[in-house]
C-alpha positions in Angstrom: 185.0 262.0 253.3 187.2 258.9 253.2 185.5 258.5 249.8 185.9 261.5 248.6 189.9 261.4 249.5 189.9 258.2 247.7 188.5 259.4 244.5 191.4 261.9 244.7 194.2 259.2 244.7 192.7 258.5 240.9 193.8 262.4 240.0 197.3 261.7 239.6 197.1 259.1 237.6 194.3 260.5 235.1 196.3 263.7 234.9 199.8 261.9 233.8 197.2 260.3 231.1 196.3 263.2 229.8 199.6 264.9 229.0 199.2 262.3 226.1 196.7 265.1 224.7 198.8 267.9 223.9 199.8 267.9 220.4 203.7 266.3 219.6 204.7 269.6 218.0 203.5 272.0 221.3 205.4 269.5 223.4 208.5 269.6 221.9 208.3 272.9 221.7 208.3 273.3 225.2 210.3 270.0 226.0 211.8 271.7 229.3 208.7 272.9 230.6 206.6 270.0 229.9 209.1 267.5 231.5 209.0 269.9 234.5 205.1 269.4 234.6 205.4 265.7 234.1 207.5 265.4 237.4 205.7 267.8 239.5 202.6 265.7 238.7 204.5 262.4 239.5 205.6 264.3 242.3 202.2 265.1 243.3 200.9 261.4 242.8 203.8 259.8 245.2 202.4 261.9 247.9 199.1 261.0 247.4 200.2 257.3 247.4 202.1 257.7 250.9 198.8 259.6 251.9 197.0 256.4 250.8 199.2 253.7 252.7 198.9 255.4 255.7 195.0 255.8 255.1 195.1 252.3 254.8 197.6 251.1 257.6 195.2 253.1 260.2 191.7 253.1 258.7 191.9 249.4 257.0 191.2 248.7 253.3 188.6 250.8 251.8 186.7 251.0 248.2 185.2 253.3 246.1 181.3 252.6 244.7 181.1 252.9 240.8 181.0 256.1 239.6 180.3 255.2 236.8 180.0 251.4 235.4 183.6 250.3 235.1 185.1 253.0 237.1 186.1 252.5 240.7 188.4 252.1 243.4 190.0 249.2 245.3 192.2 250.2 247.5 193.8 247.1 250.7 197.6 247.1 251.8 198.5 245.3 248.4 197.6 248.3 246.0 198.6 250.7 248.4 202.3 249.5 248.5 202.4 248.9 244.9 201.2 252.3 244.4 203.6 253.9 246.2 206.4 251.9 244.4 205.6 252.6 241.4 204.7 256.1 242.1 208.1 256.2 243.8 210.3 254.5 241.0 208.2 256.4 238.3 208.9 259.7 240.0 212.5 259.0 240.3 212.5 257.9 236.2 210.7 261.4 235.0 213.3 263.3 237.1 215.8 261.3 235.3 214.7 261.6 231.7 214.4 265.8 232.2 218.5 265.9 231.7 218.7 262.2 229.8 216.8 263.4 226.9 217.7 267.2 227.4 218.4 268.4 223.6 216.5 265.5 221.9 214.4 266.8 219.1 211.5 264.4 220.5 212.3 265.3 223.9 208.4 266.4 224.7 207.2 263.4 222.7 209.1 260.7 224.9 207.7 262.7 228.0 204.2 262.3 226.7 204.5 258.8 226.1 206.1 258.0 229.5 204.2 260.0 230.9 200.8 257.9 229.7 202.6 254.3 230.5 203.3 255.7 233.8 199.5 256.6 234.7 198.5 253.3 233.0 200.1 251.6 235.8 199.1 253.5 238.0 195.5 253.4 237.1 196.0 249.5 236.6 196.7 249.0 240.7 194.2 251.0 241.9 191.7 249.6 239.6 188.5 248.2 241.6 186.8 246.3 239.0 187.9 244.0 235.9 186.7 245.9 232.9 188.8 249.0 234.6 191.7 246.8 234.9 191.7 245.3 231.5 191.4 248.5 230.1 194.5 249.8 231.8 196.5 246.3 231.0 196.3 247.1 227.3 197.0 251.0 227.2 200.1 250.1 229.7 201.1 248.0 227.0 199.9 250.6 224.3 202.0 252.9 226.0 205.0 250.4 226.5 205.0 249.8 222.4 205.3 253.3 221.5 208.1 253.7 223.8 209.6 250.9 222.3 209.2 252.3 219.0 210.7 255.8 219.7 213.4 255.3 217.8 211.4 254.0 215.3 214.1 253.8 212.4 216.0 251.3 214.1 215.1 247.4 212.9 216.3 246.0 216.2 213.5 248.2 218.1 211.2 247.4 215.4 211.9 243.0 215.9 211.3 243.9 219.8 208.1 246.1 219.2 206.7 243.1 217.2 207.7 240.6 219.3 206.0 242.4 222.6 203.4 243.1 220.6 202.7 239.7 219.5 203.0 238.4 223.4 200.4 241.3 224.2 197.4 240.8 222.3 197.9 236.8 223.4 197.8 238.0 227.1 195.0 240.9 226.2 192.9 238.0 225.1 193.8 235.3 227.4 192.9 238.0 230.7 189.8 239.1 228.8 188.7 235.4 227.6 189.5 234.7 232.2 187.3 238.0 233.3 184.1 236.8 230.7 184.6 233.6 232.6 184.7 235.2 236.6 181.6 237.2 235.1 179.7 234.3 234.5 180.5 232.2 237.3 180.7 234.9 240.4 177.9 236.9 239.1 179.7 240.4 239.0 183.0 242.3 237.8 183.7 244.5 241.0 186.4 242.8 243.3 184.3 242.3 246.5 181.8 240.2 243.9 184.7 238.0 242.9 186.7 238.2 246.0 183.7 237.3 248.1 182.9 234.6 245.8 186.3 233.1 245.4 186.8 232.7 249.6 183.0 231.0 249.9 183.8 228.3 247.4 187.2 227.7 248.8 185.3 228.2 252.2 182.5 225.4 250.9 185.2 222.9 250.4 183.6 221.8 247.4 185.4 221.0 244.1 186.5 223.6 241.7 184.4 224.2 238.8 186.6 223.1 235.5 185.1 226.6 234.1 187.2 228.2 237.0 190.3 225.9 236.4 189.9 227.5 233.2 189.6 230.8 234.1 192.4 230.6 236.3 195.2 229.0 233.6 194.1 232.1 231.6 195.0 234.2 234.3 198.6 232.6 234.7 199.1 232.6 230.6 198.6 236.3 230.7 200.9 236.6 233.7 203.4 234.7 231.9 203.3 236.4 229.2 203.5 240.2 230.6 206.6 239.2 232.7 208.6 237.7 229.9 208.6 234.4 230.9 210.1 231.6 228.8 210.0 230.7 225.8 208.5 234.6 225.1 211.1 236.2 226.9 213.0 237.4 223.7 211.6 241.1 223.5 213.1 242.1 227.1 216.8 241.3 226.2 216.6 243.6 223.0 214.6 246.8 223.8 218.0 248.3 224.6 217.4 250.6 221.4 215.2 252.3 223.7 216.4 255.4 226.2 217.8 254.2 229.1 214.6 255.5 231.2 212.4 253.6 229.5 214.7 250.5 230.6 214.3 251.4 234.2 210.6 252.1 234.1 210.2 248.4 232.2 212.3 246.5 234.3 211.5 248.6 237.8 207.7 248.8 237.0 205.8 247.4 234.2 207.4 243.8 234.3 205.9 243.5 237.5 201.9 244.4 236.3 202.1 240.3 235.9 203.3 239.5 239.0 200.3 242.0 240.8 197.8 239.9 238.4 198.3 236.7 240.1 198.5 238.7 243.6 195.4 240.4 243.0 193.5 237.4 241.6 195.5 235.4 244.5 191.9 234.1 245.7 190.9 232.8 242.0 194.3 231.5 241.6 194.3 229.3 244.7 191.0 227.4 243.6 193.1 225.6 240.7 196.0 223.2 241.6 196.8 222.9 238.4 197.0 226.3 237.4 199.2 226.9 240.5 201.5 223.9 239.2 202.0 225.4 235.7 202.6 228.3 237.2 205.3 227.1 239.3 207.1 224.8 236.2 207.6 227.7 233.9 208.3 230.0 236.6 211.3 228.0 238.2 212.5 227.1 234.7 212.4 230.4 233.7 214.6 231.2 236.9 217.3 228.7 236.5 217.4 229.7 232.7 218.0 233.2 233.2 220.4 233.4 235.8 222.5 230.5 233.9 222.5 232.9 230.7 222.8 235.9 232.7 226.4 234.7 233.9 227.8 234.4 230.2 226.5 238.0 229.5 229.5 240.6 229.0 227.2 243.9 228.1 225.8 245.5 231.3 222.3 246.0 230.0 222.0 242.9 228.2 222.7 241.2 231.8 220.6 243.0 233.3 217.6 242.0 231.0 218.5 238.4 231.6 218.4 238.9 235.5 214.8 240.2 235.0 213.3 237.3 233.1 215.5 235.3 236.2 213.9 237.2 238.9 210.7 237.7 237.1 210.9 233.6 237.3 211.4 233.5 240.9 208.4 235.5 241.5 206.2 233.4 239.3 207.6 229.9 241.3 206.8 232.0 244.8 203.1 232.8 243.2 202.9 228.7 241.8 204.2 227.6 245.4 202.1 229.6 247.2 204.1 232.2 248.7 202.0 235.3 248.3 203.5 237.8 250.8 206.7 236.3 249.9 206.2 237.7 245.6 205.4 240.6 246.8 209.0 241.7 249.4 210.4 240.3 245.9 208.5 242.6 243.7 209.4 245.7 246.0 213.1 244.2 246.4 213.4 243.9 242.6 212.0 246.8 241.6 213.9 249.3 243.6 217.1 247.4 243.1 216.7 247.1 239.1 215.5 251.1 238.7 218.9 251.9 240.4 221.0 249.3 238.2 219.8 250.4 235.1 219.9 254.4 235.8 223.6 253.8 237.0 224.6 251.4 234.4 226.8 254.2 232.9 229.1 254.4 235.7 229.4 250.7 235.9 233.2 250.7 235.4 233.7 253.0 238.1 231.8 251.2 240.8 233.8 248.6 240.1 237.2 250.2 240.1 235.4 251.5 243.6 234.8 247.8 244.6 237.3 246.4 247.0 237.0 242.1 247.5 238.9 240.3 250.5 239.8 237.9 248.2 242.6 237.6 246.1 240.8 236.3 243.2 241.4 232.7 241.5 239.4 229.7 240.5 237.1 228.2 244.1 237.5 224.6 244.2 234.3 222.5 243.8 234.7 220.3 246.6 235.0 223.5 249.1 231.8 225.1 247.0 229.6 221.8 247.6 230.8 222.2 251.3 229.4 226.1 251.2 226.7 224.8 249.4 225.6 221.9 252.0 226.4 224.9 254.8 223.9 227.7 253.6 221.0 224.8 252.7 221.6 223.6 256.6 221.5 227.0 257.8 218.5 228.1 255.7 216.4 225.0 257.1 217.8 225.9 260.7 216.9 229.8 260.8 213.3 229.0 259.7 212.6 226.7 262.2 214.2 229.1 264.8 211.4 231.6 263.7 208.9 229.2 264.1 208.3 228.2 260.6 208.1 225.0 258.7 209.2 223.6 255.9 206.0 221.8 255.1 203.8 224.6 256.1 205.3 227.4 253.8 207.5 225.3 251.1 207.4 228.4 249.0 209.3 230.9 251.6 211.8 227.7 252.0 212.6 227.1 249.0 212.7 230.7 247.6 215.2 231.5 251.2 217.5 228.8 250.0 217.7 229.9 246.7 218.3 233.1 247.9 221.1 232.2 250.6 222.7 230.3 247.7 224.2 233.5 246.9 226.2 233.6 250.3 228.3 230.0 248.8 231.0 232.1 247.1 231.6 234.2 250.5 232.0 231.0 253.0 233.7 229.2 250.8 236.2 232.1 249.9 236.7 231.8 253.9 237.6 228.3 253.7 239.4 228.9 250.8 241.8 231.8 251.8 244.0 231.7 254.7 241.3 229.2 256.4 241.4 230.0 260.7 238.8 229.4 263.1 238.0 233.5 263.5 237.2 233.8 259.7 235.6 231.1 259.5 233.4 231.5 262.6 232.8 234.7 261.3 231.6 234.5 257.9 229.2 231.8 258.8 227.7 234.1 261.8 227.4 236.7 259.0 225.5 234.0 256.7 223.2 233.3 259.5 222.1 236.7 260.1 221.3 237.0 256.7 219.3 233.9 256.6 217.3 235.0 259.8 216.9 238.5 258.0 215.5 236.7 255.2 213.0 235.1 257.1 212.0 237.8 259.1 211.3 240.2 256.7 209.2 237.3 254.9 207.4 237.4 258.5 206.8 241.0 258.5 205.2 240.9 255.0 203.1 238.3 256.0 201.9 240.0 259.2 201.3 243.3 256.8 199.4 241.3 254.0 197.4 239.1 256.5 193.3 239.9 255.4 194.6 241.3 251.9 196.4 238.2 250.4 195.8 234.2 251.6 198.2 232.9 253.4 200.9 230.2 252.5 199.9 227.3 250.8 201.1 224.3 253.0 202.8 221.5 250.8 199.9 220.0 248.5 201.5 217.2 246.9 204.0 215.1 245.0 204.8 217.6 241.9 204.9 220.5 244.2 207.8 218.8 246.0 209.0 217.7 243.0 209.7 221.2 242.0 211.3 222.6 244.9 213.6 220.1 244.9 214.5 220.5 240.5 214.9 224.2 241.2 216.7 223.8 244.4 219.0 221.2 243.6 219.9 223.1 239.9 220.6 226.4 241.4 222.7 224.3 243.9 224.8 222.5 240.6 224.7 226.2 239.0 226.6 227.5 242.1 229.0 224.9 242.4 229.7 224.9 238.2 229.9 228.8 238.5 233.4 229.0 238.3 233.3 227.0 235.3 232.0 229.2 233.6 234.5 231.8 234.7 237.1 229.8 233.4 235.6 228.8 229.7 234.9 232.9 229.3 238.6 233.3 229.5 239.0 230.1 227.0 240.5 227.9 229.5 238.8 224.9 231.1 237.5 221.3 229.9 236.2 221.7 225.9 232.4 220.9 227.1 232.3 223.7 229.3 233.6 225.9 226.4 231.1 224.6 223.9 228.5 225.0 226.3 229.9 228.5 227.5 229.1 229.3 223.7 225.4 227.6 223.4 224.3 229.1 226.5 225.3 232.6 226.0 223.4 232.5 223.1 220.4 231.5 225.1 220.5 228.2 224.1 219.0 230.0 220.3 215.6 230.2 221.5 215.4 233.7 220.8 217.0 233.3 217.3 214.1 231.0 216.5 211.7 233.3 217.9 213.0 236.0 215.8 213.0 234.1 212.3 209.2 232.8 212.7 208.6 236.7 213.6 210.5 238.1 210.4 208.9 234.9 208.3 205.4 236.2 208.9 205.8 240.3 209.9 209.0 241.3 208.2 210.5 244.4 209.5 210.8 246.4 206.0 208.2 248.9 206.8 208.4 251.5 210.3 205.9 252.9 212.3 205.5 257.0 212.2 205.8 259.0 214.7 
């Protein structure tokens, strides 16, 4: 009976995908009713996702035998949590688009493509074998490409879609090659065979075969390309020609597919230290790079796009450091925040006016910022140790905790800078300590929830891992101290070197400009795609 219930879970994603079979003319003629239908299917899918999560938490993980070759379901706590997250965000986006696109001549066509893309992502999450995973992976890319070209007469949209197309096809080829290698090594394409084989190889304590290293490297490449990591990040900051619901679904759902790939095949990736180190290096650099550029942007949506690039870098870094459950927690928090941020971006001025700050403003003194950074890093270590965690046992959790809690630096610095009294300083440090404890408590709760599904956190595995952690934390600490300098440079004041650096950084160090020239050279945008 449980197996039959599991198959019903697939009905929602397939129903969403089936909406693409409705002709454009018919969908546009009854656009409002068609959008209502998509919303109702999305709501039903979210209901089934909630049922699946309850079932998995009470009965344990479950999977179905293949109904036909290449079609099966794998439902554990990871897929159940992600299925509920994406269905929840997708339902909100579909409902939002009903009013947002109302009156557009192609409202029905937009709903078709949105439903196709959402259904493909949901199918990817609950896939039970590698064939189904690849099919859903490619379908997600194709659906997103069509959404990026919704206004296909806009050159900027065409350029962004073409850069995304190139990155996606390289990623598709990478994951296809990885699947072929894994099939040869472990002798099957279903998840049970793959996971049992990888865990058996890890338990045997033998050297990892070169073929597994290659497969892990290809999976890492596919994930990096899917999540818009440096230097293939440019397409993500140029998708603003698409309707806002697309941006919300992209930044809150689709972009996480790379992270889900890493988490789903964490047992395989954990066998390859070189692949993990490469993932941590690229993710850490992208996180720092995206964060620096984000601080220089004035357009709300462009700033949010750079924020997504940085956040995906954080998530890649967490996976590269073996902090799997921390990466999942990051995905959940970022998805919910970014969906709200994009859907409410039109109200940013009203939100800013309604905001209140206890500080009268002004530039914070670098010396006090440095003191605040030291307090935050010491507090991170103390909070982790108080909860029974150790930096060498869970270095990834500590590293990302330190980076996240550096966001409290300005809060602490203001307490020292503005009318410093004992009460204000103690209250501020107490609140910061509470946030640190809450962070580690949430990490511990997620680790407990994912026990048996995701591998345990990796210990400090060598000098390169330690160097990556030190460089990333040091980079963000320096960025925190220099943030006020960037603020002055934006206003046209401050030292000359800061103003010059601000110009270069605000243009993303021209990496995307170079990418645009290469794409336009070999693939000019003289022709537009038909609808």
